[in-house]
Structure formats: C-alpha cells, structure tokens
C-alpha positions, 0 to 999 in steps of 0.5 A: 490482507485481502483487497476489499474487492477480494481479487488480490492481496496487499502486503509489505516487503522488506528489501534491505536493512534500512527503515525506508527499505519497505514497500507496500505491494498489491497483487491480483489473484488473476493468473499471470498477474505481477506484483505492483509496488503501491508505496515505497518507504511505507509498511503495514498498509490497510484499507480503511472503510473510506477507501483510503490506504492507511500505512506507516512510514518514517514515524508518521501515519499516512492516508492516500486515496485508493484511486477508484480501486485500480491497482497501480502506483499511487501519487505521493502521500500527504502527512496527516496532521497530528 
C-alpha cells in the first residue's frame, strides 16, 4: 500500500512460522531509505481516513495514531472494543 502522502510503502513481512512472526513495515521512496518496522506481531496494515493505522494481530483488530505522519516505530496499540 502506498502511504497517504505518496512518499513510501506500507507492507507486511513474515519472518517465521508463528502467527506473531508478522511485522508491518514502512519504507520511504527516498534514495537510501531503510525499512522501518512500525508494528511487531501485526499484519495487513491499512491507513484509515482518520489517519490511524488499522491492522490485525492475534485475532484482534487494532487502530493506532499515525503520529503526525512520521515514519517511526509506534507505541504499543490498544485493543479496540468489540
């Protein structure tokens, strides 16, 4: 998925065989930019119109603030009420 600002990608990476071995990663299109892990143990990340990163992990749906568009590791998410 292209990031909302059009300056990078958001994607999921599977590093092992367990359900918690997924990561959500962002990478800027800027020359020399390294990938940044945003979330460990989550996958299928999408940005909502509200600016939240929404993703699944451990059988739950999570939403976390995008932190003003800065590509960096995010604080631990909170589980959304059912």
